[in-house]
N, C-alpha and C positions, 0 to 999 in steps of 0.2 A: 276410604282410600283404595280398597281392593274391590273389584267388580265381582258380584255374586253370579253373573251369568256366564262366567268363563271367558269373557272378553279380555283381551290383553290390556294391562294397566299402563297407559302412557300419558304423562303430564307434560305441560310446558310452562315455562316462565317467559313471560313476554318480553318484547324489545324495550331497551331503556331501563331495565331493572337490574339491581345489584343481585346477580344470581346466587352466590353463597349466602347472602343475607336473607333472601327470600327462601332459600332452601332450609336454613335453620329456622326461620319464622314459621314456615309451614309444618316442620316436624313438631315444634313446640306446640302449635295450635292443635294438630292431629292428636297428640298424646297428653293434652293438658288435663283431661278428666280421667286418665288412666294411671294405674299404679307406677311408681318411679322406675321399677325394674322393667316395665314395657318398653320404654325407650332404649333401655340397655340391651335389649334382645334384637334390636334393629341392626342389620349389617348393612352399612352404608359404603358403597364403592364410589370413588371419585377417580379422575384420570390424571391428576398431577399432585405432587407432594406439596407444592405451594398452595393448592386449593384445600388439601386436608388440613394444613396449618391454619389457614384462614377460617375454615368451619370450626375448628377447635377453639380459636380465639373468640369467635362470635357466641359459642356455647359458654365459654368461660364468663363472658360479659353478663350472662343471665343469672349468675350466682351458683350456689351449690346444687348440682343435680347429677344424675347418672348419665353418662354420655352413651351415644350409640357406638357400635364397633366400626370405626373408620378405617378403611383399607383402600390401597391403590389397586386398580385394575391390574397393573403389572405384578402386583404381589400374589395373584392367584397361583402363578406357577411356582411360588415358594411355600406353598401350603404343605405341611408335613405328610398329608395323606396322598400327595401326588408322587407317584413312583415313576419319575422320569429322570434320566441322568441329568446332572448339573449342566447348565448352559455354559458354553465356552465364552470367553471374552470377545468382544468385537474386534480387538486388536489381534488376537490370536487368528480369528477367521481371515482377517485381511492378510496377515503374514502367510497363512496357508495358500490363500488365492494368489498372492504374489509369487510364490514359489511355483505353483502350477502354471501361471501365465509365463513365467520366466522359462520353464521347461518348453512351453509351446513355442515361444519366440526363438528359443535356441533351435528348435527343429524346423520352424517356419519363420525365418527372419523378416520376410516381406509383409507379415501380417500387420505389424505395428513397430513403432520406434521403441527401443529399449528405454529411452528417457521417459516414456509414458507408462513405465511399469506400475508404479504406485497409484497413478491416476486411474489406470485401468482397474487395479484391484479394488480401489474404492468404489468405482462405478459398478463393478460387478458384485460387490458386496451389497450395495444399495438394491440392485436388481434381486439378488438372492433373498434379501430381507422381505422385499415386496412380494416375491413369489411365494415365500413361507407364509406371510401374512394373508395372502389372498388365496391360498391353497391351490396354486398353480404349479404344475410339474414341468421340468424340462421337456418331457414328451409332448405335452400340450403346445409348447412353443414350437418345437422341431416339426411337429406335424402341421403347422399353419400352412394354408394354401397361399403361397406367394407366387403369383403368376409371373411377375417380373423377377426372375432369378438373377438379380444383379450381384456383381462381385462383392459388394458391401455386405449382402445378406449372407453370403457363403462365409465371409470372414467373420461375421457376427456369430454365426452358428458354432464356429470353432471355439470361441470363447464361451458361449453359453453352455456347450457341452461339458465344460470344466466343472460346472456346479452340480452335475448329476450325482456325483458321489456324496453330496450332502443331503440327499433326499432318500425317503424309503427306508429300508432295513440295511443300509450300507455299513452299519457300525460305527459311523462317525457320530461323536456327541453332538447334540443339536446346539444351535445358536439361541440367542435370547427369543428372537421372533418365533422359531419353530417350537421352542419349548413352551411359550405362551399359548400357541395354537393348540399343542397337544394338550395342555393343562385345561384349556377351555373346553375341548372336546371330551375329556373325562369328566369334568364337572357337569357339563350340560347333559351328558349321557346318565349320570348319576341322578340328576334332578328329574329326569324323565321317569326314572324307576322309582324314586323316592323323593317327592318334592319336599324341600325344607319347610319346617313349621315356623321358623322365625322369619320375620319380614326381611326382604332383601331389596335394596333400593340402589339403583345405578344412576348417578346424577352428573351432568355436566358434559357428557360426550356427544359428539355430533355423529359417530359412527363412520368416520372417514376411512377407517382401516377395516379390512375384512375380519379380523380376529375379534375386534371390539364389537363390530357389527353383529357377529354371530352371538356374542355374549349378551348384547342388548335384547336380541330377539328371544333368547332363552329366559332372561330375567322378566321381561314384559309378559311372557307366557305363563310364568309361575302363578299359582293361586294367590300366594302372598309376596309377589314381587311387583316392582314398579320401575319405570324408567321415566327420568325427569329431564326433558330437553331444554337446553339454554337457547335463549333469543329466538323462540318460536313466534312466527309472524301470524297472530290471530286475525289480522285484518285482511289477508289476502283472500280473494274470492276463489270458490271451488274451481271455476273455469280456468284460473291461472294455475292452480295446483295440478290440474289434470294435464296441462300443457308441459309438464316437467318429465314426461315419460321417455324422452329420448336423451341419453346421456351425451351423445355427440353434440347436441345443440343446447343442453340445459345444465351440464354439470357445472358451469361457472356461475350459476345462480345461487344466492346465499342459502335458500331453503331447499336445494335439491337433495341433499343427503337425508333431510327429514322426510321428504316425499318417498324416496327409496326405502327408508326404514318402515314407514307406515304402510306402504304397498306390500312389503314382504310379510306383513302381519294381517293383511286384509282389512286395514283400517283406513278410514278417510280422515282428513285434517279436522273435520267436525267431531271425530272421536277423541281428540286430545283435549283433556280437561285442563283448566287453569289449576296451577299449583298454589294453593292458598288463595289470598286475596291481594295480589300485588297491585300496586299503583304505579304505572309507567310514568316517567318524567314528563312526557308530553304525548298524549294519545294522538293529537293533531300531527305531531312530527312523525310518529310511527307510521301513520297513513301516508303521509307525503313521501317519506323515504321508500316505504313499500311500493308506491306507485312508480316512483322513479327508477327503481331496480327491477322492474318487470322484464322478463326475457325479451330479447331483442325482437323476435317475431311478432310480439303483441304490443309493442310501444305505441301502436295507434290508439290504444286505450287511453293514452294520455288525454287525447282530445275529447273523449267521452266522459271519463271520470275526473279529469283535472278540474273542470269548472265546479264540480260538486264537493271538492275539498273544502273543509270549514276551518276557520281561524288559521289561516296561513301566517298571519302576523304573529300570532302566539306560538305557532310551530317553530318559527325562525327567531323567536326573541332570544333564545339561549345560544344561538349559533353565531360564530364570528368567522368571517372569511378573510384570511391574510393572503393576498396575492402579491408576493414580493417581487421587486424587479430583479433581485439577484439572490443567490444562495445566502451570501453574507447578510443581506437584509432580513431574510427569513430567520436565520439563526439569531440575529439580533433582536427581532420582535419577540421571539419565543423566549429568549433569555430575559428580556425586560418583564414579560408576563410572569415568569417563574420567580423573578426577584420580587415582584409585587406580592405574589401569593406567599413567599417566605416572610414578608414583612407583616402581612395581615393574618397569618396562621391558616391559610386556606390549604387544603390537600389537593396537589395537582399531579397528574400523571402525564408525561410525554410519551406518546406511543408512535413508533415508526420502525419499519424494517430497515431503514437507511441508517447503517451504523456510522457512516461518515458524518452525517448530519448530527446524530446524538452526541458524537465525540466533540464536534465544534461547539454544540451547546454547553457541554460540560466545561470545555476550555474558556468559553465566554463567561460562564458563572464563576469560574475561578477568581476572576478579578474582584468579585465581591465576597470572596471566601465562602462560596456556596458550593458544596459538593453534593450532587444528587445521588440518590440511591439507585444505581444502575443495576437492574436485575440480571442483565446479561454480563456484567463485568467487562473486562478487556482480555483479549486473547493472550494465553500464557506465552506464546512465542514472541509477543511484543513487550512483555514484562521484563525487567532487568535480568533476572535469572534465565529466562528463556533466550534472550538475545545473547547472553554470555555463553550459554551452552551451545547455541547455534554457531557462534563465532569459533569456539573451540572445535566443534565438529568439522568446520571448514578447513582446519589446518591439515587434517589427515589426507594424504595422497595428493596434496597440492604444494606447489612451490611457494614459499613464504614471501609475501610482498610487503613493502614498507607500509602500505595502507592497512593490510590485515594486522601487522604487528602493532601499529600504533593505536589502532581502533581497540584492540584487545588490552594493551597497557593502560589505555585511558578509561576503560570500563569501570564504573564504580564499584564492581565487585572484586576487581583484581587487587591482590595484595592488601586484603582486609583482615588477615588473621593475626596481625601484629600491630605495633605502634609506629611503623616506619612508613606510613602512607605518604606523609609530607615529602621526604627525600625521594620516594618513588616517582611522585608527580614532577619533582624538579628534574630528576635524571630523564624522565619521559620527554619533558620540554626540551631539554638540550639535545637529546638524541633526534627528536623530530626536526629541529632547526638543522642539524648536520645532515640528516637524510634529504631534507629538501634542497639544501645547498649542493651537496657532494654525492648523494646517492649512497649505495646502489639501489636500483628499484627493487632488487631481490636481495635483502639482507642475508648474510651467511654468518655463522659463528665466527669466521675469521674477520669479517668486516666489523662486527659488533665488538670483538675483543681489541681491535686496532683502535676503535673509538674510545673504549675504556681507558686504554693506555694514555691516549691524549688528554683525558680528564685528570690524570695524576691523583687519583683517589682510590683507596682501597675499597671503600663502600661502592664505588662505581664498578669496579672490577667484579666484586661479589655479586652485585646486582645483575650485571651482564651474564655472569656464569649462570645465574638462576634462569635468565631468559633462554640461554643456550640449552639448559637441560630440560626445560619445560615446554617451550613454545617452539623451538627450531626443529627438533629431531623427528618430524612427523611426515616429511614429504615422501618418504619411501614406503609408506604404509600400503599394503596391497590387499587382496582379496582374503577376507576372514569371515568367521561365523559372526552372527549378530552379537553373541555373548562376548566374544573377543573384542569386537569394535566397542561395545558398550563399556567394558571394563577399562580399556585404554582411555576412552573418552571421559569417563567419570574421574579416573585417577588423575588425568591431566588437568581437568577442570578443577578438581580440588587443590592440586599443587599451584596452580595459577592463582587461585583465590586465596590461598594460604599465604603466599608471599615467601621471600627468601628466609624470613626469620619468624614467621608466624606459626600458628598452631591451628588444628582442626581444619574446617573447610571455609574459614572466613565468613563472609556474609552470604554465601552461596544459598544455603538452605533456610535463611532467616525470613521472618514474617510470612504473611499468607502467600505471596507469590513463591517464596522459596519452598514452603511446604507443598505447594501444588507441583513444583518442579520435581521435588524428590518423589512425590507420588507417581508422577509421569515416568520417572526413571525406573522406580520399582515395578511398574506395570510392564514396561518393556523387558525388564530383567526376567520377570516371571514367564513371559511368553517368548523369550528369545530363542528357545529351542526349536521354534517353528519358523524361524526366519530364513534358515539355510545360509549359504555363503553370499556375502555381498561385497562389492567394491566399496571404497571409502566414499565415493560420490553417492551411491545408491543408499548407503548407510545414513549419509547426511540427509537425504530426501526422506528417508523412513523416519528419522528422529524429528524432523520437522513436522511431519505429518502427525506424529504422536503428540507433540506439544500443541498442535492446533486443535486437538480434541479436548483441550482443557481451557477453562476461562478462570479469571482471578477477580474476586470481589472483596472489597473492604467492608466488613460488616459493622464497623464501629464509627467511623467518621461521617458517613453520609447524613444529610439533612432528613429528618423524619417525615416531612410533609412534601419534599420535592423528589419525585420518582421518575425514572426512565424504564419503560416497560417494552418488551416485545409483544407481539400480538397474542402469543400464548399466555403470558401473564395477564394481559388485559382482561381475559375471559373470566378471571376468577378474583379480580380485585374490584374495589370500589373507590372512587375519587369524586371530590366536589367539582373539579374541572378536569376535563380530558382534552389534551391537545393532540390531534391526529396530524402529523407532519410529514412533509415529502409526498404529498398527494399528486404525484406525477406518474404518468404511464411509464412502465419499466422499473419503477421504484415500488409503487403500491397500486396495483399489484406488480409483483416482480415478473419479469419475463420468463416464461418457462424455460428451463435448462434444456439444452439440446440433448436428446436421447441418443446415445451411440449404438443402441441395440435394436430398438423397435419404434415403428411409427404409430401414429394414433389408432389407425385402423386395425393394425396387428395387435396392439394393446387391447383394444376392445373385444376382439375375437378371442384373445387368450384369457380374458378376464382379469387383466391387470388395470391398474388405475390410469386414467387419462391424465394428461398434463393440465387440463382445465380444473382438476381436483384442488390444486393449490390456489388457483384464482378463486374458485368457489369458497374455500375456507377463508381466504383473505376478505371476500366480499361479505361473508358472514361476520368476521370480526369488525369490519367497517360498519355494517348495519347495526350491530349491537352497540358499538362505541358511539355512533353519531347520534343515537337516540337517548344518550345520557342527559343529565339536568343542564349542564353548561359545557359546551364543546367548542373548540377552536379547530378550524380546518386551514392548514397552511400549505402553500407551495410557491416555488420560485418560477417566475416566468422564463428566466434564463439560468442556465448553469454555467460552469466554467468553459463550456465548449460550444453550446448552441442554444437555440430556442427549445423550450420544453413543451410537451403535450399534457394537458391536464389529465388526471386520473379518470378512467371511464366512468366511475361512479360519481365523482364530482361534477363531471361533464353532464351526466344525466340529471343530477339535481338542479344545477344552474339553468340548464336548457328547459326543464319543466317549470321552473319558477319564472323564467323570462317569458314562457308561453302562456302565463295566467295573469295578464296585466289587469284584467277586469275584476279579479278577486284578490288583488293586493300582492301577487307574486313578485312583480318587478320591484315594488316598494320594499318588500321584505328582503330580496336580494340586495338592493341598494343599502339597506340598513346593516346587513351582514358585512358587507364590503366597507361601509364607513367605520364600523367598529374596528375592523382590522386596519384600515388606513390610519386611524388614530395612533396605534402602535408603531406602525411603520413611520409616521411623521416623528414620533417621540424618539425612536431609535436614530433617525435622521439628525434630530437635534442633538441627541446625545453624541453622535459621531463628530458633529461640527464643533471645531474649536471655539473657545469662549471669545477669543479675539482673533482676527484674521492675521495669519502668519504670512508676511511678505516673501515671495520667493527670493532666493539668492540672486545677487547680481553676478555677472561674468567677472571673475576675480582677475586682478593684475596687481598682486602684492608687490610692495617696494621695500625690501628689507634694507637695513643700513649697508652702506657699501663695504665696510670691513667684514660683514657677514657673508658676502657673495662669494661664489666660488673663485679661487685663484688658479684653477687649471681644469682642463676638460680634455678628453680624448677626441681624436678626429671623428669617431663613430658617434659622438654626442652632439657634434656641431648641428647635424640634421635635426635633432630634437630640439635644440636651442632655437632654431629658426621655425620650426613647425609648431611646437608646443612648449614655449618657455617655461610654463608653470611646472612641467615635469621636472625641469632643471632645478627649479627653486625647491620642490618637494624632496628631491633626492639629495641635493648638495647643501641646501640651507637648513631645512628641517631634518635632514639625515634619515629620511624614510626610505627604506628599500623594499620593493615588492617582495613578497614571500613566494618563494618558488613552489610550484605544485608538488603535492605530496606524491601523486600518482604520475610518475614519469611516463611519458608516451613517445612513440617514434613519430615526432612531428617534423614539419618542414625545417625549422631552424636546426634540429639535430642532423637531419640528412645533409643540410648545407655544410655543417661542420664536419661531418664524416667524409663527404666528397672532397672537401678542402684538404682533409688529413691524407687521403689516398693519393691525391695528385702530388702533394709535397713530398711524401715518402717516395713516390715513383721517380720524381725528378732528382731527388737527393741520392738515391740508392742505385738507380739503373743507369748505366753509361748510355749515351745517346745512340751508339751504334748497336746496343743490345735491347733497345726499347722496342718491345713487341706487345701485342695484345695480350698474349698468354702471360708474359711477365707482369703487365698491369693488372690483369685479373688475379693474379696470384696474390699481390699486395692487397687488392680490393678484398678478397675473401678473408685474409688474415685480419684485416683492419676491422671488417664487419663483425667478425667473430669475437674480437677483443672488445669492441666498443659499443656494440648493439646487442643488448641482452634478450632481444625479442626474435625468436626463430622466424616467425612469419615475415617480419620487417627485414631480416638479414636476406632471405631469399628474394623478396620483392625488390629491394634496393639493388641487390646483385644483378638481377635480371635487367633493371633499368639501366645500371651502370654499363652492362655489357653492350648495350646499344650505342653508347657514346665512346667506347674503348678505341674503336678505329679512328674516329675523328680526332681524339686527343693525341694518339700516337703520331699521326700525320702532322697535326698542328704543332705539336711540340718540337718535332724535327725542324719545322720552320722557325719556331721562336729560338731555338738554340743556334740556328744558323745566323741570327741577328746578334745574339749575345750570349754570354756565358752565365748560367745561374750562380750567383755568388752569395746572396744572403736570403734566409727564410725566416719569417716571423721576426723580422728585424725591428727592435724597439728604438724609438727616436723621440727627441723632445726639443721644443724651441720656444723661447721666450719672446714676448712682444715688447718692442722698444717703447719705453715710457709708460708701460703698464705692468703692474705686478701680477702677470698672467703666464702660465706655461701651457702650450699645447703638446699633447703627447700622442703618440700613435704607434701602431704595429704595422709594418708593411708586410703583406703576404709573401712578397717575393721581389727581389731586386736582381736584375741581371746587368752585367757590364759588357759594353761593346769593345772592340779592339781599340777604339779611339778614347775610351775611358768614360764615355757617356753612359748614363743610367737608364734602363728600362724598367719601369714599375709595373707589376702585374697584381691585380686583385681578383680573387676568385669570388664570383657571385652566382648564386642560383638563378636570379633574374637581375641582370644589369640594369641600372637606371636609364631612362631615356635622356637624350641631350637636353631637353627642356627642364626635366626634373634636376638633372645634375647642375645645370647652370643656376637654378634658382634655390635649390634645397640641399641636394645630396652632393656635398663638396668633398667627401672623403678623399678620393683619389687625387683631386686637384690640390688639396692641402698637403697631402703626402708629397707631391711633386715639389710644392713650394719649400717644404721642410728640407728635401734633399738638396735643392739648389742653394738653400741658406745655411747648409752644414748641420742640419739638425739630427743627422744619423751618424753616430760616432763610428769612425773607421771608414766612411765613404767620402767625407769631406764635402765640400760645395761643388758637387758634380752637376753638370748639365744634364737636365732630363730630356732625353731624346724622344721617349715615348711613354706614355701612361695608358695601360690598356686593361679593360675588364675581359676576364675569361669566364664566359657564361658556361656553367656546368649543370644547367637544369635540363628540362625536357627537350629544349632546342638548343643544343651547344652552339657556341660561336664566340667571336671576339668583337669588341667595340672599343675604339680608341677614345680617351677623354678628349674634350674639346680644347686642347692647348693651342690650337691654330687660331681660334676665335678670341682667346684671352691668354694673356701671359701669366706665369707664376707670380710676377710682381703685382699685377693687378689683383690676382686671387688673394695674395697676402695682404695688400692694402685694404680690400673689402673686409677681410676677416678682421684685421686691426680696427677698422671703423665699427664693425659689428660688436666686438668685445668692448670697445671704448664706450659704446652707447650704454652697455649694462654697467659700466663704472660711473654712470650719472645717477644721482639719487632720484631723479624724476622718472627713470625708466623702470617700468614694472614688468614682471614676468607674467605675460597674458596667457590665459588658458586656452588651448586649442586655437592659437593664432592662425595657422594655415594647415590643417590636417589634409592629408591626401584624399581621404574620402570621409563624408559625414558620418557614415555608419561605423568608422574606426572608433574603438574604444580604448582609451589609454589606461595605463596603470593607476593614474591619479585623478581620473575624471570624477570618481566618487567623492574625493576629498574637495574638488572644485565644485561639487554639487551640480555637475553638468546634467541637464534635464529640466532644472528649474529655469535655466536661461538657454537661449539659442545662439548659435555662432553668428547670427546677424546682429545680436546685441552689442552695444558699445561696451568695452571693458571699463571697469570701475577701479581706479587705482586706489591703494590703501597703503599708507606709510606705517611701516612697522618699526618697533624699537627693540 
């Protein structure tokens, strides 16, 4: 096991092997003839806790024996003999950095936006960790020779100088990465002076980080030390290994880290011995994948070495390629294969860095009651307690909106401390309906109490008082310390979760997600003293960042054989079938994140890691996984946005196979695709309904005549002409559209406000005192009272001011023709021979000196003459009602004029077409229209004559519009 000639002891486990299983098998073989305590003296270092558990499980399967001492590489810094100050938590370091960045931005506001404070702190913390791990000091970065002294580099230096205080003998306690580096330095120095007598084995690490790389060098150089490399490519020729000497061009190769490690020990790849006697799943596939992944400069070797590959059919026999037409099809095919594995007892692992895809697979499996064991879990911020705490944090320093109030009241954790959750949900529903119909968009304690009085219930009043005391009083919160923010935040969250009559904290801290949330809160509480003073918004961003550092897993419910792994977990696990999903460029490998501090050349000169390091690690993970016994490779040809590009590694494998038609490459690739196509076809059949569902016909329901409406307003006649089905749904089925919860300053509201301003001005300002100033004063007061959006107030006020002069001038002309007499005048008029009443509200009716009436209607955009003649007959019908005595107090007055007053962007007047048609003709046509709907054979056709095809009505979904087109003939249906 250990070389006697002093050469470094480096072993490798080949591609396609279960590394932990081979590690345990090799140790047992090495110590099979030695005393039991010999194995117990072995110090085994592994890089993840999950791998440590797997190794322990494998040893346990061998029966009773003394185990080696299994430790994590990260545990080195916790050894009792290491006299280094305790490492500070990552959260504390980020809080300290955020305060330093805040001070810098206060002094130089032009360096960056304050909204990016915590993003900058996270990014700078990552750079600090990397500098500590790679032993790079700030002085090395500052001294870089940057010939192009751009403004960006100058700004970056201002931030990089911040981390100087955390290096050297500054007195600052180290972070975890710095402490690990110091510990490794102390241990390796001690080993040089006094090498340990017990065997030390470091297994499973690729040496991608500087501290671990240094430890691997020290262990390999020990007389009784050994390093065991995972996924070592024993088939790659020496000429290819020697070409990996340039990091800028080779770091994205899967074996680059091993070359760098061996080169540092003056070893060649041939000096790496096989660990034990592993049997790869497919030697032929290992050679195929190794050739496909050669560095880009030497891919011409495909033509020389490709024809010499043997057993290509056998190499691809265990491979399945799923090239799905869409992301949904990819997810469906994977889910069907996982379901099949669950039924047959096969152990399957889905591996993908695409968390959206894995969540979609989980959701698809839920229809069969299969819950996979997801190693990553789900983000705490998306779990119920995380969402609840984020919603509570958003209350502070913000005006309470109806949307925020109701989303918090509906949360499943709210009011769970007692037994009155049912009445709570009932009151929430009633309050929501009232807020939708009547507002206000920003509820206040006064408006909530007014609603409670209308409920005539003591329980409702008590419930509202609980809301007023827990949810409402936080808009005035200002700058405070993190500790003060957190205390208010947690106390408020507990009070809301507890409910008005509950106890404790309700369901806030329950189950695994609640326990994680409490842990996150306690972590922030412990480090809150380093956070300084923050605004409520900054505190909310900080709390969200703290939640995002935690994940939630359910360790009990998942299926034992269906697993979802990240690439890190896949390195240390074994499965019968591995599914590599999302093999598209930008997903696997992920595109390198933009570096706000240093470019690639500067990173190389400073000794930092290149962006290609992550790509190289991902390539190594792919090479290890794809060489397993049975492997699925899946991708979607299109995502939700555009055509996708295959992953570079998949592209290389398929291109190599397509270039080997004479040795079976194309046939093997066709077989891979055929196996995948079988599952895609199966999913397509699964999605297809058992019997064809005919699309709905264009509806034209014919309800019984007694059930039809007996009255409409003049504003609904246009709807009756254009979309009769909407009248049927509203007045026969009694369905009313639900008002939006989030009220907005939209065009209908603007028209209503303009109408109100003009009406107030005409009513209250004598015509001889009508001035622009007087009009604008009324406009300002009305906007302040009726528009709760400051931005909309200012914008509408400015727009109105441009029309003020026109309105004053035109109003003097209008009042010269008649005297304003009635405003918002209600009227109604029945139809002779029909049990039907037409109602209407005239915006304004003026009387002339001769007793004639002039009707005015305020419109943001008046209808054109053609539209008025065929569809929009509101003003014409109002004129007919006036002449037929439909307005009490006016009598049957002659209508001298009916005019639209346009109050939109282009103000103006347009008279209704009373010259081309008389009010008698209008009324006779209306009588004929209503009479037709008193016939049992007349149906209420959907979208009979909409203004534009793209218009979407409130009841189109009920009519199942989209399954039919407007050119389809309506199909009548007699209803009872």
